[in-house]
N, C-alpha and C positions, 0 to 999 in steps of 0.2 A: 389856750389849752381847750380841748373839747369838754373838759370837766365843767367849765364855767359856761360853755355854750349849750350844754344839754337842756337846761330850762329855757334858754333863749330859742333854741331850735324848735321846741314844742310850741312855742308861741308863733314863730314864723312859719312853722309847718315843716320842720326838719330840713328847711332849705338853707338856712344860715349855717347849719352845722357843716354842710359840704363846702360851703363858700369860705367859712372861717377855718375849717379843718385843713383845707387845701391852701 
């Protein structure tokens, strides 16, 4: 879920959000 990726995306540069979100 993107809820748990929000903090991780900020560390990766919002790049992991699109990868995990999709």
